[in-house]
C-alpha positions as CSV (number, residue, x, y, z in Angstrom):
1,M,9.3,1.8,8.1
2,K,8.5,-0.2,5.0
3,I,5.3,-1.1,3.2
4,S,4.9,-4.3,1.2
5,V,2.1,-6.0,-0.7
6,D,1.3,-9.7,-0.6
7,R,0.8,-10.4,-4.3
8,R,-1.1,-13.6,-3.7
9,R,-3.7,-11.8,-1.6
10,C,-4.1,-8.6,-3.6
11,E,-7.1,-8.6,-5.8
12,G,-6.7,-5.1,-7.3
13,Y,-9.6,-3.3,-5.8
14,G,-7.6,-0.1,-5.7
15,I,-9.1,1.3,-2.5
16,C,-5.6,1.6,-1.0
17,A,-4.4,3.5,-4.1
18,E,-7.3,5.9,-3.7
19,T,-6.5,6.3,-0.1
20,A,-2.7,6.9,-0.6
21,P,-2.1,8.0,-4.2
22,Q,1.2,9.5,-3.4
23,L,2.4,6.0,-2.2
24,M,0.9,3.6,-4.7
25,H,-1.2,3.2,-7.9
26,L,-2.7,0.5,-10.0
27,D,-1.0,-0.1,-13.4
28,D,-2.8,-0.7,-16.7
29,E,-3.4,-4.4,-15.8
30,G,-4.8,-3.6,-12.4
31,E,-1.7,-4.6,-10.5
32,L,-0.8,-2.6,-7.4
33,V,2.5,-0.7,-7.8
34,L,4.2,0.7,-4.7
35,D,5.8,4.0,-5.6
36,V,7.4,4.2,-2.2
37,E,8.5,1.2,-0.2
38,E,10.8,3.0,2.3
39,L,8.4,5.2,4.2
40,R,9.3,8.6,5.6
41,P,7.6,9.6,8.8
42,E,5.2,11.8,7.0
43,H,4.0,8.9,4.9
44,A,3.1,6.7,7.9
45,P,-0.5,7.9,8.4
46,D,-1.4,7.5,4.8
47,A,0.3,4.1,4.6
48,S,-1.5,2.9,7.7
49,S,-4.8,4.1,6.3
50,A,-4.2,2.3,3.0
51,A,-3.4,-1.0,4.8
52,R,-6.4,-0.6,7.0
53,V,-8.9,-0.2,4.1
54,C,-7.6,-3.1,2.1
55,P,-10.5,-5.6,2.0
56,V,-8.1,-8.6,1.7
57,A,-5.4,-7.4,4.0
58,A,-2.7,-7.5,1.3
59,L,-0.7,-4.6,2.6
60,S,1.6,-4.7,5.6
61,I,3.7,-2.1,7.3
62,R,6.8,-3.0,9.4
63,D,9.1,-0.9,11.4
64,D,12.7,-2.0,10.8
65,S,14.3,0.4,13.3
């Protein structure tokens, strides 16, 4: 599984980073940084939660298996 961010949609609210701080954070300019792009199975619930709470639907998760 992979997580990605649509930079054109992301407005830097940071709700996703608060929801899954082990997977992502906001940098000093308020840009979202994905610390993990290749998701391990144990990351899937937190990644899904982060994508779900994004108010602009900028995060997507895909299963490449």
